[in-house]
N, C-alpha and C positions, 0 to 999 in steps of 0.2 A: 740456395736449396730449388730443385728443381719439382715443377708444380707438379707432371704425370711425366709417368713413363713407360713407355709401352714397350714389350720386350715380346716379340716372335709370334704374334697373335696367331692364330688358325680358326677360323669359324669355318662349319659347312652346313649346306641346305640340303642333305639328301645326299646327291651326288657334286652337288656346286659347291664349290670353295669359293667362298666369299672372301674371304682373308686366308694370304697363302705366305705365314711368316714375317707378319707386319710390323715394326717397330719404328719408335721415333719419340722425342722429348721433348716439352713444354716447359720453359723457364717461367720463374714465378715474375708474374706482373705483365708477362709478353700476350701478344694477342696474335695464335698460332691459327693458319690457316690449312684447312686438308682439302683440298680442291683434286676434281678429276670428273669423270665423266658418269652420269647416272648407272649405277650396276656396279660402281668401282671400288665400295665397299666403306664409303666413307659412313652412312648411317649404322650399319653393325658398327663398326670402329666406336664413335659416338653411343652407344647404346650399351657398348660393354664397360665403358670408360664409366658410364653414368651409373653401373651396377643391375642395369635392367636386361643383360643379356649375356651368359657365361660362355669362353669361350671353349675350344674343343680341346685346346692349349694354351700354353704362353701366361704371360703374366702383366700384369697393370697394378700401379702405384699410383697412388694421388696425396701428394704431400706427404709420403711416405707410409700412408696407409696402403696393405693390401686389398686391392678394391673387391678381390673374389673371396679374399677369407675374412673381410671385418666392413663389409658391404654399408651396413646401418651407420656406420661412424662415416662414411665416405657420406655415404648421403645428408648428412648435416651439413657439411661445409661446402657443396654443390649444389647446383641448380641448373636445371637441364629444361631447354625448350626443344620440343621436337617438330618437323618438319608440317607435320597436320594438327598444331596445336587449337584445343578448342577452348569456348567457356559457356559457362551455363547460362542459356538462354535468358529464361526468367527473369533474371538477376542484371541489375544494374552495374555498369564498369565498374562503379566506386564499392558497390556492395562485394562484386568478385573481389576486386584487391583486398579487399578487408576479412572476407572469409578465406583467403588464400592465407593473407599476413598471419590469422588465429594461429596457425601451423607452427611458426617459426617466432612469435612474439612470446617475452616473457611477461610481459605486463602489460595495461594500458598504454602508457605512455610511448613502449616501443610501438605497439599497433599503431597506434597514430601516425607515429613518426614513419613507417613505411608505407602505409598507404598517405601519405603526404608526399612520399618519394616518388613512388608509385604514379602517381597523378600528373608530378611533373615527370616523369620520364614516356610518358606515354603522350604527353603533349594534347590528350583529346579536352581539356578542357570541358566546357557543360554538358559537352557530350558523354563525359562519364555516366551523369543521372539518367542517361537512356537507356533499356535496356539493351543487353549486348546482341539481342534476335535483330535489333534496327541496324546495324552495325555493318558498313563493307567487308570486306576482305581486309582491306588496308586497315582498317581502325583496329579489327579484332586482335591483327598480326600485332599492332602497337602494345595494345593492352595485355598480349601473351609477355612481349618482352617486360614492359611494366613491372610483369609479374616474378619472371625471371630474375631480374635486374635489383626489386626492391630491395630484396633480403640481403643484398651486398654480402654473393658466396663468394666463398674465397676462391672458387671455379665457377666460371658459368660455360658453359656446353651448350650451344647455338647452331641447330640444324638447320641449313637454309634458312636463317633469318628474315629474307628476303623474298622467298617465294614466291610467286603468282602477284606481288607488288607493282603499283604504277612507278613511273621514275621520281614524283616527289617522296611518295611512301617510304620508298626505299630508300633513298638520301637521308630521310629523317632517323630511320632506323640502323642506317650507317653511322651516322653522325653520334647518334645515342650509344653505340658500343664504342667507338673512338673516344668520348669523351669519358664513359663511365671508367674506361680502364686506365686513362691518365690520371683522373681525376680522384679515383677509388681505391687504385692500385688491385683491380680484379684482375686475375688470369681468365682469359677467354679463349676457346678454342670453337672456331666457327668452319663448320660445313658448307662447301658449296659448288656447286658446278659453273657458276659463273666467277671466272676467273679474273675479268678485267675488275671486277667488284672488291674481290679477292685481295688484287694487286694494290687496291688504294685502300686498302684497310687494316692489312696485316702485318708484322714485325717480322715475321719470316712463314713460308709455306711449306706443305710439301706435299709433293703431285701423287698421287694414287693412283694407278693401273693394272687392274685386274686381282686386287687384293693385297698388292704390291708396292711399297715406298720406291718411287722410281727416281725423285729425283728431291733436293728439298735445301733451303737456304731464305736468304731475305729475298723480297720480288728485285730486287736493283741489282743484287747479285747475280742471281738467275740470268737477269735481260742481259749484263756483261757477260757473262759465262756463254751464253748462246747467239749473242749477237742480236738479240731481239727487240723487237717495240714494242711487245705484251706476251704475257703468260701462256695467252693461247696458243702463241708461235713455239715458244721454249715447251710447252707441253707435247704440240705436235712432233721437235724434231726429237724430243726425249724416244718416246716411242718407236718413232719411224728409226733410229739409232738402233733403238734394242731390238726391232723387229728384225736389223739386217745382222745383228751379230750372232 
């Protein structure tokens, strides 16, 4: 079963056409990466899938549900991590996780299980007892990732999950995403302008340029197809060839 099917998405902001007939699909259980430079349309695409934004035309299905016609049902099975996710400054990390778990848990036992899982995902240890206003950006990002994954969504949508993080924090976040996909069976869409990172993390990737999908495939397949050593070189070659045609 397809986890996500995106067909012919078009989205305009005034005269700017952010998406120009974008189509791709994500298989259940895979980690799929949307990569491209800033302004390529990645965040717009993720916000449409997450039912936070409506396209001008096109169609999105999430596990067979029409995201445009049945947004409330879609929201029950997804989790969305925006690029600039925050936390309530005067809550401790644990209080924040507990508060957010309250929107999903059906009873106290499930709530405690979610909080415990979130604490493990975050890797923050005793710092979860401190208020989030004392956290570094990396710590806040790890807390936000824990909030997104602790509810075990069928689909996790992660927009630039390692944006602005140092090497250590970025490595932790990548490891958690990969392990969670493999151990929990959660389907994950990751957007990033860091193509080397996505190369390490994703089962398949879609390269977006100016609101269109210009190439797609498993990282190793694309590297072989273009005789490249990394996805940055693949992207440059794809764009170069497209501009020449």
